[in-house]
C-alpha atoms as one frame of an Amber mdcrd trajectory, in Angstrom:
protein
  40.091 221.186  56.623  42.335 220.806  53.533  44.608 217.870  53.107  47.857
 219.893  53.471  46.703 221.074  56.927  45.704 217.538  57.993  49.159 216.304
  56.982  50.846 218.970  58.821  48.692 218.127  62.046  49.158 214.399  62.030
  53.033 214.350  61.047  53.771 217.362  63.205  51.997 215.382  66.127  53.954
 212.309  65.474  57.345 214.317  65.252  56.485 216.016  68.727  55.954 212.686
  70.101  59.425 211.287  68.847  61.403 214.417  70.042  59.549 214.457  73.387
  60.530 210.875  73.918  64.088 211.679  73.042  64.167 214.465  75.497  62.546
 212.460  78.232  65.129 209.464  77.799  68.142 211.441  76.759  71.365 209.368
  77.168  73.583 210.530  80.159  76.351 208.217  79.717  77.943 206.280  77.098
  76.402 202.990  78.383  73.003 204.657  77.887  74.149 206.108  74.332  75.425
 202.847  72.841  73.327 200.080  74.568  70.510 201.742  76.566  72.390 200.561
  79.672  71.242 197.031  78.824  67.939 197.448  80.491  65.401 197.030  77.540
  62.480 194.663  77.904  62.716 191.820  75.290  59.160 192.655  74.025  59.870
 196.431  73.824  63.242 195.527  72.123  61.521 193.174  69.566  59.071 196.118
  68.795  62.011 198.642  68.456  63.859 196.150  66.307  60.964 195.795  63.905
  60.795 199.450  63.662  64.661 199.721  63.300  64.094 197.016  60.620  61.112
 198.040  58.809  62.648 200.882  56.957  61.701 203.109  54.121  62.459 200.142
  51.983  59.863 197.917  53.836  57.144 200.604  54.225  57.611 202.661  51.225
  59.521 200.690  48.354  59.130 196.961  49.071  55.496 196.865  47.840  56.122
 199.261  45.117  58.724 196.876  43.764  56.434 194.069  43.964  53.782 196.131
  42.207  56.101 196.865  39.532  57.120 193.465  38.735  55.039 190.955  40.631
  55.953 187.527  42.108  59.658 187.854  41.067  60.206 190.588  43.701  58.795
 188.530  46.534  62.453 187.615  47.134  62.634 190.662  49.349  60.007 189.216
  51.682  61.737 185.938  51.767  65.224 187.093  52.226  64.526 189.846  54.842
  62.079 187.599  56.786  64.496 184.501  56.621  67.413 186.623  57.801  65.879
 187.120  61.227  65.590 183.342  61.710  69.493 183.018  61.015  70.052 186.148
  63.391  67.970 184.610  66.264  69.657 180.863  65.929  73.190 181.813  65.008
  74.280 185.209  66.017  72.189 187.302  68.409  72.554 185.258  71.696  76.096
 184.539  71.389  76.999 188.273  70.643  74.976 189.294  73.600  76.923 186.726
  75.898  80.218 188.190  74.684  78.886 191.393  76.324  80.413 194.239  74.178
  78.773 197.479  72.695  79.591 197.130  69.099  80.379 194.535  66.226  83.795
 195.747  65.467  84.525 195.604  69.230  83.551 191.696  69.076  85.689 191.184
  65.862  88.672 192.909  67.265  88.667 191.031  70.719  87.740 187.605  68.980
  90.566 187.998  66.540  92.936 189.770  68.857  93.591 192.247  66.350  93.249
 195.930  66.160  93.839 195.734  62.204  90.930 193.265  62.193  88.703 195.808
  64.195  89.589 198.629  61.771  88.513 196.721  58.852  85.350 195.902  60.515
  84.836 199.540  61.255  85.405 200.426  57.631  82.992 197.590  56.597  80.298
 198.832  59.017  80.607 202.455  57.700  80.274 201.641  54.144  77.381 199.289
  54.756  75.489 201.748  56.918  76.197 204.646  54.724  74.910 202.741  51.723
  71.889 201.649  53.746  70.910 205.055  55.244  71.141 206.603  51.541  67.858
 204.524  51.089  66.280 205.748  54.158  66.933 209.323  53.311  65.678 208.867
  49.780  62.382 207.359  51.195  61.918 210.098  53.696  62.557 212.662  51.023
  59.967 211.003  48.838  57.475 211.158  51.601  58.217 214.750  52.668  58.221
 215.942  49.176  54.688 214.997  48.490  52.884 215.707  51.738  54.597 218.905
  52.520  54.434 219.787  48.785  58.132 220.506  48.408  60.969 219.168  46.010
  62.281 215.779  46.820  65.736 217.532  47.613  63.933 219.928  50.046  62.236
 216.918  51.808  65.613 215.176  52.150  67.018 218.140  54.091  63.876 218.344
  56.470  64.138 214.602  57.045  68.025 215.041  58.008  67.074 217.796  60.523
  64.351 215.839  62.051  66.562 212.756  62.693  69.397 214.907  63.899  67.318
 216.278  66.776  66.225 213.050  68.299  69.093 210.676  67.229  71.855 212.910
  68.335  69.970 213.864  71.486  68.972 210.323  72.775  71.467 207.934  71.682
  70.429 204.249  71.793  68.152 204.895  74.869  66.240 207.729  73.032  66.291
 205.817  69.807  64.881 202.629  71.526  61.695 204.238  72.933  61.141 206.456
  70.011  61.162 203.455  67.758  58.552 201.780  69.923  56.460 204.826  69.122
  57.322 204.818  65.449  56.339 201.065  65.069  52.839 201.725  66.491  52.546
 204.721  64.166  53.925 202.794  60.975  51.888 199.580  61.534  48.597 201.344
  62.026  49.473 203.677  58.975  50.215 200.566  56.792  47.201 198.446  58.015
  44.359 200.923  57.660  44.662 201.789  54.049  45.352 198.101  53.326  42.001
 197.212  55.118  39.999 199.757  53.281  41.300 198.862  49.640  41.046 195.087
  50.371  37.375 195.876  51.356  36.776 197.790  48.076  38.393 195.259  45.668
  37.442 191.995  47.302  35.000 192.581  50.270  37.618 190.837  52.514  38.894
 193.051  55.352  41.985 190.976  55.700  44.472 192.335  52.960  46.727 189.062
  53.088  43.468 187.043  52.513  41.989 189.527  49.950  45.052 188.900  47.705
  43.690 185.349  47.178  40.121 186.400  47.082  37.669 187.120  44.210  37.729
 190.565  42.469  34.361 191.796  43.246  33.820 193.820  40.016  34.874 191.158
  37.497  34.250 187.950  39.388  37.666 186.775  38.682  40.287 185.773  41.412
  42.157 189.063  42.149  45.547 187.604  40.891  44.038 186.212  37.747  42.397
 189.535  36.975  45.821 191.360  37.595  47.641 188.938  35.175  45.032 189.593
  32.671  45.226 193.410  32.749  49.008 193.674  32.894  49.487 191.014  29.894
  46.918 193.089  27.873  49.339 196.045  28.218  52.457 194.014  27.203  53.894
 193.466  30.732  54.963 190.064  32.004  52.220 188.223  34.031  52.084 189.320
  37.532  52.523 185.850  38.858  55.291 184.710  36.465  58.490 183.441  37.794
  61.974 184.526  36.877  65.500 182.972  36.876  65.715 180.562  39.600  69.371
 180.963  40.227  68.952 184.817  40.700  66.087 184.426  42.919  67.989 181.897
  45.054  71.044 184.109  45.149  69.202 187.311  45.897  67.269 185.715  48.630
  70.379 184.207  50.055  72.271 187.734  49.963  69.341 189.397  51.807  69.124
 186.606  54.454  72.865 186.604  55.283  72.906 190.306  54.682  70.097 190.781
  57.508  72.220 188.729  59.824  75.111 190.770  59.274  73.662 194.297  59.485
  75.537 196.156  62.129  72.540 198.402  63.181  70.261 195.329  63.744  72.849
 193.543  65.654  73.459 196.148  68.190  69.993 196.048  69.191  70.478 192.731
  70.866  73.332 194.257  73.099  70.580 196.397  75.018  68.667 193.508  76.673
  69.570 192.300  80.136  70.390 188.690  79.461  71.442 186.346  76.858  68.095
 184.490  76.627  66.421 187.929  76.059  68.434 188.404  72.910  66.690 185.274
  71.364  63.287 186.457  72.651  63.722 189.856  71.392  64.446 188.277  67.709
  61.295 186.143  68.063  59.182 189.248  69.208  60.713 191.119  66.097  59.674
 188.500  63.891  56.088 188.690  65.095  55.867 192.487  64.734  57.581 192.368
  61.331  55.132 189.787  60.020  52.043 192.010  60.673  53.583 194.229  57.732
  55.153 191.661  55.681  52.171 189.698  55.314  50.102 192.751  54.046  52.846
 193.956  51.673  51.978 191.662  48.700  48.438 192.488  48.905  49.155 196.271
  48.936  51.549 195.813  45.905  48.961 193.913  43.747  46.103 195.981  44.724
  47.985 199.187  43.875  48.869 197.877  40.541  45.434 197.070  39.707  44.140
 200.405  40.893  46.642 202.384  38.846  45.584 200.590  35.667  42.033 200.846
  36.389  42.609 204.547  36.872  44.099 205.057  33.486  42.013 202.554  31.540
  38.511 203.110  33.435  36.773 200.703  30.823  39.705 198.304  30.648  42.991
 197.937  28.932  41.145 197.241  25.508  39.422 200.623  25.736  40.523 204.224
  25.369  42.942 205.688  28.100  41.880 208.665  30.167  42.364 212.050  28.741
  45.473 213.703  30.398  43.134 216.819  31.320  40.880 214.525  33.086  43.487
 212.711  35.276  42.618 212.241  38.829  43.903 214.588  41.490  46.342 212.106
  42.914  48.342 212.205  39.621  48.428 216.139  39.667  49.657 216.011  43.276
  52.458 213.603  42.423  53.499 215.327  39.272  54.611 218.222  41.528  57.194
 216.087  43.237  58.701 214.956  39.718  58.273 211.352  40.833  55.393 210.847
  38.318  55.848 212.262  34.906  53.771 212.393  31.714  54.778 212.883  28.153
  52.285 212.974  25.401  54.214 211.077  22.572  51.480 210.725  20.069  49.668
 213.972  20.472  46.360 212.577  21.347  45.956 213.867  24.742  45.401 210.544
  26.393  47.786 208.764  28.901  49.291 205.570  27.253  50.673 203.328  29.813
  52.205 200.079  28.465  55.341 198.042  28.152  57.013 199.768  25.188  60.142
 197.467  25.452  58.276 194.126  24.774  58.761 193.107  21.338  55.651 191.180
  21.072  53.599 194.053  21.963  54.929 196.474  19.275  52.300 195.555  16.477
  49.495 195.916  19.103  50.664 199.225  20.316  51.243 200.478  16.616  47.606
 199.460  15.602  46.372 201.483  18.531  48.154 204.681  17.311  50.579 204.383
  20.424  54.070 205.852  20.016  55.619 204.676  23.407  54.923 204.680  27.056
  53.996 208.134  28.343  53.537 207.545  31.999  56.604 207.195  34.280  55.847
 206.225  37.883  58.556 206.069  40.629  57.965 202.731  42.384  58.634 204.534
  45.641  55.336 206.574  45.569  52.970 203.567  45.196  52.345 202.865  48.913
  52.292 206.645  49.687  49.845 207.337  46.815  47.688 204.205  47.415  45.112
 205.800  49.620  44.697 208.686  47.269  44.410 206.216  44.315  41.471 204.408
  46.150  39.885 207.862  47.176  40.190 207.221  50.945  39.409 209.875  53.408
  41.891 212.751  54.115  43.053 211.391  57.480  44.171 208.047  56.096  46.326
 209.897  53.484  47.971 211.881  56.273  48.360 208.794  58.532  50.327 207.108
  55.706  52.538 210.101  55.569  53.362 209.832  59.230  53.880 206.018  58.722
  56.205 206.335  55.956  58.266 208.924  57.785  58.307 206.980  60.901  59.587
 204.017  59.076  62.450 205.971  57.248  63.500 207.760  60.329  63.553 204.973
  62.663  65.915 202.873  60.562  67.946 206.076  59.735  68.526 206.564  63.540
  69.503 203.021  64.144  72.107 203.245  61.259  73.530 206.556  62.281  74.011
 205.222  65.958  75.906 202.220  64.408  78.157 204.674  62.549  78.610 207.070
  65.359  79.598 204.207  67.921  82.085 202.759  65.410  83.834 206.121  65.137
  83.770 207.239  68.782  84.180 203.956  70.542  86.081 201.809  68.156  88.344
 204.206  66.458  88.632 207.192  69.111  88.194 205.537  72.526  90.111 202.096
  71.782  92.567 203.378  68.946  93.387 206.898  68.660  92.808 208.292  72.243
  92.315 205.613  74.865  92.374 208.273  77.651  89.441 210.089  76.274  86.832
 211.211  79.242  83.347 209.538  79.129  81.987 213.183  78.430  84.461 213.595
  75.552  83.504 210.156  73.989  79.832 211.050  74.352  80.522 214.375  72.335
  82.579 212.490  69.838  79.738 210.106  69.240  77.215 212.995  68.722  79.709
 214.770  66.573  80.246 211.636  64.399  76.265 211.080  64.010  75.971 214.627
  62.880  78.601 214.232  60.250  77.041 210.847  59.116  73.691 212.581  58.640
  75.201 215.141  56.306  77.031 212.623  54.226  73.995 210.331  53.927  71.662
 213.588  52.954  74.357 214.483  50.233  74.419 211.077  48.897  70.673 210.494
  49.154  70.200 213.593  46.662  71.252 211.124  43.789  70.621 207.529  45.099
  71.767 204.455  43.122  68.239 203.342  42.917  64.877 203.228  44.379  64.914
 202.873  48.111  64.653 199.060  48.481  67.192 198.545  45.766  69.562 200.779
  47.528  69.164 198.980  50.736  69.369 195.545  48.921  73.038 196.801  47.890
  73.866 197.382  51.682  72.717 193.766  52.296  75.008 192.453  49.763  77.902
 194.437  51.240  76.858 193.083  54.898  76.731 189.425  53.584  80.232 189.568
  51.882  82.064 191.267  54.693  80.459 191.256  58.396  78.552 188.036  58.320
  81.310 185.595  57.520  83.580 187.148  60.079  80.958 186.959  62.781  80.007
 183.329  61.879  83.761 182.224  61.956  84.405 184.184  65.065  81.584 182.178
  66.855  81.712 178.851  65.351  85.371 178.298  64.510  88.283 178.266  66.828
  90.784 177.790  64.082  90.274 181.114  62.178  92.971 183.645  63.247  93.399
 187.462  62.891  95.160 187.263  59.372  92.360 184.994  57.982  89.529 187.152
  59.299  91.248 190.406  58.153  91.918 189.209  54.618  88.648 187.484  54.422
  86.745 190.747  55.258  88.911 192.767  52.792  88.524 190.146  49.876  84.679
 190.058  50.317  84.264 193.709  50.721  86.679 194.799  47.800  85.290 192.382
  45.389  81.734 193.160  46.145  82.333 196.780  46.165  84.050 196.483  42.596
  81.151 194.512  41.249  78.621 197.066  42.318  80.714 200.111  41.131  81.279
 198.303  37.766  77.487 198.709  37.127  76.257 201.540  39.510  79.194 203.871
  39.245  82.111 204.484  41.547  80.820 205.265  45.067  77.390 205.361  43.402
  78.189 208.625  41.672  75.959 208.690  38.250  77.874 208.410  34.973  81.009
 206.643  36.464  80.008 203.053  35.803  82.227 201.044  33.580  79.499 198.805
  32.260  75.899 199.553  31.610  73.653 198.177  34.286  71.770 195.621  32.060
  71.402 191.792  32.268  73.555 191.397  29.183  76.453 192.620  30.969  76.283
 190.782  34.205  78.730 187.997  35.114  77.044 184.856  34.712  73.820 186.862
  34.847  73.943 187.867  38.314  72.782 191.421  39.118  74.632 193.558  41.628
  71.929 193.039  44.089  72.403 189.468  44.221  76.110 189.451  44.388  76.292
 189.165  48.260  76.524 185.314  48.645  79.542 185.126  46.136  81.395 187.828
  48.072  80.566 185.751  51.185  81.872 182.753  49.786  85.066 184.292  48.789
  85.305 185.728  52.314  84.941 182.399  53.893  87.351 180.760  51.362  90.158
 183.387  51.772  89.770 183.304  55.644  90.156 179.435  55.808  93.006 179.362
  53.553  94.993 182.078  55.228  94.280 180.598  58.712  95.469 177.209  57.573
  98.869 178.530  56.448  99.380 180.715  59.356  99.573 180.078  63.195  96.691
 179.125  65.116  94.955 181.590  67.569  96.261 181.532  71.042  94.815 179.230
  73.692  92.873 182.076  75.484  91.108 182.976  72.289  90.098 179.502  71.613
  88.786 179.208  75.240  86.974 182.410  74.480  85.172 181.068  71.560  84.164
 177.969  73.597  82.886 180.323  76.521  80.643 182.310  74.180  79.144 179.140
  72.624  78.811 176.783  75.577  76.197 177.534  78.342  77.420 178.662  81.731
  77.700 175.818  84.013  77.453 173.144  81.366  79.628 170.048  82.053  81.308
 167.585  79.639  79.299 164.965  78.048  79.318 161.492  79.944  78.454 158.039
  78.648  75.674 155.847  80.125
């Protein structure tokens, strides 16, 4: 059986499973559409949360970014994992105790203001649309390769699939579909990693193989990788970057995670407050299975690519283009891997042609510039082909990549549709709308969100993980501070929260648009996106904590200058934080 047919069979079987689950668990009420009727088991919710969380950015792009840069990009791992600790400790149980369906609903009630709620809806939509662009980008990459079509065609196919099961099932259908998607994606990620770790180090556990001895050279794997990348003018794989930027970026991802609406709404689906904390704990366990493996996948993929291009080592001749392996031919079709013979020798020169210290070495070898461009988003998907693994493993990784992208896209689209149908239409524009009308509005809003995300995904502002990092910065600067102040401060009032969110959102958006273009439209940026132009050297992806500080500052200043919240609101804050039945402290 050829690879294309195998891909169709395994990917098609996984899609049939997802759509079957969506039909079986179709939402018949708004309670089921928004929060699965609050009846999801904590372990199941933890697994669904992990699938919701481990998006195309985690599955497809994160290991690629680590492979392309090295240790510096481990900030993605630290920030995204640390964010769940914040979520479990500071937000999830309190928001579940509040007992609402959506984040804007909490903000509107806590800050006794429809204006605050409207601002929260705007923040949520901007964050979720930015995030879902990354998911659709990742899904388009996977479809383009394994169905052998253009990336744009793959994007439209992905949008059609997610439309069917997300619009049909709502939160109830999405939850059980995400459980199935988690199983698919973790198996798909782990099996190739185990094969490749065995090939390179003899160790079947990838996270241990990363620190084991490279079988062929006898050197520690990371030392061998440092050696080959520096021989080609790249920075050492284990080299560290700016401590300030790493700290800010990690913090941006952490507090952004804790402020992501599509993650938060998962904790509204469990029966009890304690279950919300348990769900976050289980989610961390399930996420760790992939995140412990990702650094090994990235490092081994980078080493395999260099070994493919320089079979006898970086000091020897590169492979002839006509003798390139099949995996390169396959990915060239998608346009995500490109070759340009700059010196006319018919060989593939792959090196860092921007490194000033390597110019003389390159000239002495007759090289006229780097000739191979590899999109980071393809590395995980191409890894089984690079390592020459069996065809069923290649098809499995395709199913896993698509499961990761589609599971998160569905969660994001649900957050957008619930904000529009419940917070805007039901509670603002048309309070007398029937339940059937609200359910229809939610489905129409989701369909519209899919269309917008697909159109924007045709020209994304970066790789999948980079686009997602922008969404984290927006969540960190807008939603997270409002939730924290809403739960832990009785003094923050409606005016303070509203102005704080606006300040955080507007300043962060302006900073992103300055370097990435207005609304991420190519060619509309005011400054070139290079480190020399950054304010205090802070890249757009790390600006979230600065926006959050401005949000906190504006909220506290405005609240101090205006009237305190009403007594019933202050009592509400106490009721959310203090366990039911707890009495006053007594002396002994």
